[in-house]
C-alpha positions as CSV (number, residue, x, y, z in Angstrom):
1,X,-117.9,81.2,-18.5
2,X,-114.2,82.7,-18.8
3,X,-112.1,82.5,-16.0
4,X,-112.2,86.6,-16.5
5,X,-116.0,87.0,-15.8
6,X,-115.9,84.3,-13.1
7,X,-113.7,86.5,-11.2
8,X,-115.7,89.8,-12.3
9,X,-118.8,87.8,-10.5
10,X,-116.7,86.7,-7.4
11,X,-115.5,90.1,-6.9
12,X,-119.5,91.9,-7.7
13,X,-119.8,88.9,-4.6
14,X,-121.5,86.4,-6.5
15,X,-121.3,83.4,-4.6
16,X,-122.1,80.9,-7.2
17,X,-118.8,82.2,-9.4
18,X,-116.9,81.3,-6.2
19,X,-118.4,78.2,-5.6
20,X,-117.3,77.8,-9.4
21,X,-114.0,78.9,-8.7
22,X,-113.8,76.4,-5.7
23,X,-114.6,74.0,-7.7
24,X,-111.8,74.5,-10.7
25,X,-109.0,75.4,-7.8
26,X,-109.9,73.1,-4.7
27,X,-107.2,70.3,-6.3
28,X,-105.3,72.0,-7.4
29,X,-104.0,73.8,-4.4
30,X,-104.4,70.7,-2.3
31,X,-102.1,68.8,-4.4
32,X,-99.7,71.8,-4.3
33,X,-100.0,72.2,-0.5
34,X,-99.9,68.7,0.1
35,X,-97.0,67.8,-2.0
36,X,-95.0,70.2,0.5
37,X,-95.6,69.4,3.8
38,X,-97.5,65.4,3.9
39,X,-100.0,66.7,5.9
40,X,-104.0,65.8,5.1
41,X,-105.5,67.9,8.1
42,X,-103.1,70.8,7.2
43,X,-103.3,70.9,3.5
44,X,-107.6,70.9,4.7
45,X,-107.0,73.3,6.5
46,X,-104.7,75.8,4.3
47,X,-107.1,75.2,1.3
48,X,-110.3,76.5,3.4
49,X,-108.4,78.7,4.9
50,X,-107.0,80.1,1.5
51,X,-110.2,80.1,-0.5
52,X,-111.8,81.9,3.0
53,X,-109.0,84.9,2.2
54,X,-110.2,84.9,-1.3
55,X,-114.0,85.1,-0.8
56,X,-112.8,88.0,1.8
57,X,-110.7,89.9,-0.8
58,X,-112.8,89.3,-3.5
59,X,-113.1,93.0,-4.3
60,X,-109.5,92.9,-4.7
61,X,-109.5,90.2,-7.2
62,X,-108.4,91.7,-10.1
63,X,-109.9,90.3,-13.7
64,X,-107.3,90.8,-16.1
65,X,-104.1,90.1,-13.8
66,X,-103.1,86.1,-13.5
67,X,-105.1,85.0,-10.7
68,X,-103.9,81.2,-11.1
69,X,-100.3,83.0,-9.3
70,X,-102.3,85.1,-6.9
71,X,-104.4,82.2,-5.5
72,X,-100.8,80.3,-4.8
73,X,-99.0,82.7,-3.4
74,X,-102.2,83.0,-1.0
75,X,-102.2,79.7,-0.2
76,X,-98.1,79.5,0.4
77,X,-98.5,82.6,2.2
78,X,-101.1,80.5,4.2
79,X,-99.1,77.3,4.5
80,X,-96.2,80.0,5.7
81,X,-98.6,81.4,8.5
82,X,-98.9,77.9,10.1
83,X,-96.0,76.6,10.0
84,X,-95.0,79.4,12.2
85,X,-98.1,78.8,14.4
86,X,-96.8,75.0,14.7
87,X,-93.2,75.8,15.4
88,X,-94.3,77.6,18.3
89,X,-96.2,74.9,19.4
90,X,-94.6,73.6,22.8
91,X,-95.7,70.1,21.7
92,X,-93.7,70.2,18.0
93,X,-90.4,71.3,19.7
94,X,-90.7,67.8,21.8
95,X,-91.8,66.3,18.4
96,X,-89.0,67.7,16.7
97,X,-86.0,66.9,19.4
98,X,-87.6,63.2,19.2
99,X,-87.5,63.5,15.8
100,X,-84.2,64.7,15.3
101,X,-82.6,62.2,18.4
102,X,-80.1,59.9,16.8
103,X,-79.9,57.6,19.6
104,X,-83.8,56.7,19.1
105,X,-84.1,54.6,16.5
106,X,-87.8,53.2,14.9
107,X,-89.1,51.3,11.9
108,X,-91.0,53.1,9.5
109,X,-94.1,50.7,10.9
110,X,-93.5,52.3,14.3
111,X,-93.0,56.0,12.9
112,X,-94.8,58.4,15.0
113,X,-96.6,60.9,13.2
114,X,-97.0,64.5,14.8
115,X,-101.0,64.7,14.1
116,X,-101.5,61.2,15.9
117,X,-100.0,61.9,18.8
118,X,-102.1,65.5,19.2
119,X,-105.2,63.4,18.2
120,X,-104.1,61.0,21.2
121,X,-103.0,63.5,23.4
122,X,-106.5,65.2,23.1
123,X,-108.4,62.0,23.6
124,X,-106.2,60.8,26.8
125,X,-106.5,64.1,28.2
126,X,-110.6,64.2,28.3
127,X,-109.6,60.8,30.6
128,X,-108.2,63.5,33.7
129,X,-109.6,65.4,36.4
130,X,-110.6,69.2,35.0
131,X,-108.0,70.8,36.9
132,X,-105.3,68.4,36.3
133,X,-106.3,68.7,32.6
134,X,-106.0,72.6,33.4
135,X,-102.6,72.0,35.7
136,X,-101.3,69.7,32.5
137,X,-101.5,72.3,29.9
138,X,-100.7,75.5,31.9
139,X,-97.1,73.5,32.8
140,X,-96.6,71.4,29.9
141,X,-98.7,73.0,26.8
142,X,-98.3,77.0,27.7
143,X,-94.6,76.3,29.7
144,X,-96.0,78.4,32.5
145,X,-93.8,78.0,35.8
146,X,-95.4,76.2,38.9
147,X,-95.3,79.1,40.5
148,X,-97.4,80.9,38.5
149,X,-100.1,78.4,37.2
150,X,-100.7,78.3,41.7
151,X,-101.5,82.2,41.3
152,X,-102.9,81.7,38.2
153,X,-105.2,79.0,40.3
154,X,-105.1,80.0,43.8
155,X,-104.2,76.4,44.3
156,X,-100.7,76.3,46.1
157,X,-97.5,74.8,44.4
158,X,-97.3,72.0,45.7
159,X,-101.1,70.9,44.3
160,X,-99.3,71.8,41.5
161,X,-96.8,69.7,41.1
162,X,-99.1,66.2,42.6
163,X,-101.9,67.6,40.0
164,X,-99.0,67.6,37.2
165,X,-97.3,65.0,39.0
166,X,-101.2,62.5,38.6
167,X,-101.7,64.0,34.9
168,X,-99.1,62.8,33.9
169,X,-98.8,59.2,35.1
170,X,-102.0,58.8,33.7
171,X,-101.3,60.4,30.2
172,X,-97.6,58.2,30.4
173,X,-100.5,54.7,30.7
174,X,-102.5,56.0,27.9
175,X,-99.8,57.1,25.8
176,X,-96.9,54.2,25.8
177,X,-96.5,53.8,22.3
178,X,-95.5,57.3,22.4
179,X,-93.5,57.5,25.6
180,X,-89.9,57.9,24.1
181,X,-90.7,61.7,23.1
182,X,-93.8,62.3,25.4
183,X,-93.2,64.3,28.2
184,X,-89.5,65.1,27.5
185,X,-88.6,66.9,30.8
């Protein structure tokens, strides 16, 4: 079946035709995005989100138009959206500060990948008490002042500092190999 006919069927709501389009374009989009960001995790998310948008907007597909250009543009826009989201992540900020610090040198075998750091951090946070985790996330990830955290959790400001100190101590022990850039506070 020609791509034009497949697109007509996708536009009409055919999931089978959509699956064929997916299979036809998945590797092309994956390669395109991966070359730009070199992250399998983000590439998979972006490609999946692109196909979700194709399905959601299937009624707008022009079978006579340049579908390949449209889907690649959709993927590129999704990539830009994801980069904006990551750039607003305070942990990513710390990672960039570390990565751009000329005084810190690492060999290629010790280079740190932000995805590895995030995965290790999430695993390490499971060792915190629920309150320590909550305080850490509010103070360090959401960048709320201790006073606001204290009000939100209905605890004293000193308790916030105590929980945060305990959390940082535990996380530093768990994330020793990431220590040069973790907690640049």
